[in-house]
C-alpha positions in Angstrom: -11.7 6.9 3.7 -12.1 3.7 1.6 -10.5 3.1 -1.8 -10.4 0.3 -4.2 -8.8 -0.4 -7.6 -8.8 -3.2 -10.1 -6.5 -3.3 -13.2 -6.6 -5.7 -16.1 -3.0 -5.9 -17.4 -2.0 -6.7 -20.9 1.7 -7.4 -21.8 2.8 -6.6 -18.3 6.6 -6.7 -18.5 6.5 -8.9 -21.5 4.4 -11.5 -19.7 1.0 -12.7 -20.4 -2.1 -10.8 -19.3 -2.9 -10.5 -15.6 -4.7 -8.5 -13.0 -3.8 -6.2 -10.1 -5.9 -4.9 -7.3 -5.8 -2.7 -4.2 -8.1 -2.2 -1.2 -7.3 0.5 1.2 -8.7 2.3 4.2 -7.5 5.4 6.0 -8.6 5.9 9.6 -8.1 9.3 11.3 -8.0 9.1 15.1 -7.4 12.8 15.7 -6.3 15.8 13.6 -2.7 14.7 13.9 -2.9 10.9 14.2 -4.0 8.4 11.5 -3.4 4.9 10.2 -3.6 3.4 6.7 -4.3 -0.3 6.0 -3.8 -1.6 2.5 -4.1 -5.0 0.8 -2.8 -5.3 -2.8 -1.9 -7.9 -5.3 -0.8 -8.8 -8.8 -1.4 -12.0 -10.6 0.2 -12.6 -14.0 -0.8 -15.1 -16.7 1.5 -17.8 -15.2 -0.6 -17.8 -12.1 2.0 -16.6 -9.7 0.5 -14.1 -7.2 2.3 -11.3 -5.4 0.2 -10.1 -2.5 1.0 -7.8 0.4 -0.5 -6.2 3.4 0.7 -2.7 4.6 0.1 -1.0 7.9 1.1 2.6 8.1 0.6 4.9 11.2 1.2 8.6 10.7 1.5 11.8 12.7 1.2 15.4 11.5 3.8 17.5 13.2 2.3 20.7 11.8 0.2 21.6 8.7 3.1 21.2 6.4 5.2 18.3 7.8 4.3 14.8 8.9 6.0 11.5 9.6 4.9 8.0 9.1 6.1 4.5 9.5 5.3 1.7 7.2 5.3 -2.1 7.7 4.7 -4.1 4.6 4.3 -7.9 4.7 4.7 -9.7 1.3 2.5 -12.8 1.8 3.9 -15.0 -0.9 7.6 -14.7 0.0 7.0 -14.2 3.8 9.1 -11.0 3.8 8.6 -7.9 6.0 9.9 -4.5 5.0 9.9 -1.5 7.4 10.2 2.2 6.5 10.2 5.6 8.1 9.2 8.6 6.1 8.9 12.4 6.4 6.4 14.2 4.1 6.4 17.9 3.3 3.5 19.6 1.6 3.0 23.1 0.4 
């Protein structure tokens, strides 16, 4: 799966106009294992950019429950955030 998004922003949080974007791919290795890669960003009128890269492997335990890990690297502030999640669908 491939996905992309572009947003033109007006009055974003009381700031000047700006733009945001997202490019993402989801790769499925097996019925249970997949990985998502995402690049996204936000630029406001002042020129400051907030961009990040996210890597997220996932595993489907059964048809209703899955787990995933997420590693997000915020490029502009050189900060890495890690998360573990469980997802339940019905």
